N, C-alpha and C positions, 0 to 999 in steps of 0.2 A: 488048522483052522481054529482050534481051541486056543492055541498059543497067540494067534492074532487077536482074538477077542480079549484075552487077558491084557495084552499090550494096549489095545484100544481103550479098555476100561481104566487101566492105570493112567494113561495119558489124559483121559477125561477127568479123572479124580484129582490130578495134580493142578489143573487149571483153576478151580475155585480156591484151592489152598494158596496158590500163587497170587491170586487177586486179593485175597483177604490179607496176605502179608503186605502187599503193595498198599492197600488201604490203611493198614496199621502204621506202616512207615510214613505214609503221607500225612496221617493224623498227627503223628509225633513231630514231624517237620513243621506242620502248621502251628502246633502249640508252641514249639520253640520260637518260631518267627513272631507269634503273637506276644510271647513273653519278652522277647528282645525289643519289640516295638514299644511295649508298655514301659520297659526300663529306659529306653532312649528318650521317650516323651517325658517321662517323670523326672529324669535327672538332667537332661540337656536342654529341654525346651520349657521347663517350668519357669514361672515368673521369678525374678530375683528376690532374694530376701530383703526385708526392710533394712534400711541403713540406720542403725542405732536404735536405742530404746525410744520409741515414739510415745512418750508419756505426756508431752506438752503439745497444745495446739499451736499452729503456725503463728497465730496472732500474739501468742504469749511468749514468743522467743525473740531473741536478738542475735544477729550474727557477729561473731568475734573473730578477727583476723589473727591467726596464730603465727603467720609469717610464711616465709619461703624456706623450704628444707632441701638441702642437697646432701646426698649420701651415696656411698658406694653400695652396690647391690651385692648381697651375700653370694658366695660361690662363683663370683665372676672374676676372681683374681685381680680385682682392682681395675678391670678394664671397662666396666659398665657402671653407670651411675643413674640415680633417680633425682629429679628436680620436681618438687611439688609445692604448690601454694595451698595451704589448708585453712579452712574456716570451720568454726563449730557453732552450732545453735544452742544457746543456753536460755534459761528463763530470764525474763525481763526483771524479775525480782532479785536476781544476783547482782550484787553491787559491783560497780566497775573497779573500785579499790580492791575488792576481794579477788577479782580476776587478775588484776595487775600483780598482786602479791603472789599468786599461784602461777603466773606465767612461766617462770623458768622451769618449774616442775612439769607443767603441761607440755612445754616445748620439748623437754628431755624425754618425756614419755612417748610423744609422737615420733621423735627421732629414733628412739630405741626400737619402736615397732617397725618403722620404715627400713631401718638398717638391717633388721633381722629377716627381711623378705628376700626370696630368691626371684629370679626372672619369671618363673612360672607363677609364683604367688602374686605377681604384679600384672598378670594378664587382665584384660578387660572383664572377662567372665568371673574373675575372683575379686574384683574391686569392691563389691558390696560386702564381702566377708572382711576385707581390710577396713572398711568404714566401721563395721560392727565392732571389730577388735579395738580400734582407736576410741570409739565412743564409750565402750565398756571401761577401758583403762582410764580415760579422762574422767569418767563419772566416779571411779574409785578415788582418783586424785583429788577431785573436788569435794568428795564426801558429802556432808550435810548442806553444802552450799547449793546443791542442785544437780540434777542429771544433765548429761549432754544429750540433747534431743536429736542431733544430726551432725554429720561430718560431710563437708563439701570440699571437693578439689576443684580449684579454678585453673590450675596448671598441673599437668601430670606428664612429665617427659621422661622417658626411659631411653637412655642412649648407651 
C-alpha cells in the first residue's frame, strides 16, 4: 500500500513538470516562428529600394536614350543573352553636347555592368539594385556634369 502511494505521488509530480516542459518548448517554437515571420516580411516583402540617387525633382530632369544593349549573360556558357533598352534621367542643366561627348564612356559602363550580371542578378526582384549600380557608375562617369537621377528600362528581355 505504501508502495502504491509512492508510485501515485511520483506519477502526479511528473505531470506538472511535463506540462511546464511542453509550455517552454511551445514558447520557444512560437518565438522562432515570430522571428522567422519578421525576417520574411522585412527582407522579402519590404518595398523596393529607390532607383538611383534621387537628388533631382522630376521636373528638373530630362530623359536621355542610351540605346539598346545586347550582351551574353555571365555564367551561361554563351547560351543566354540580355537585350535591354536603357534611358537615364539627368539634370536639364546638363548640356546635350557634354552628354554626346560622354556617350561612348556611358554606354561602355552600362554594357560592362550588364555583361557582369548572372541570371539570378537579372531577376525582377533584383532589378532595382541593378538600376542603382548603373546610376552610381554613370554618375561617376559624368563627374561634375551632374548626377544620374534615374535609370529606366523600356525593354528588358532575358533569353
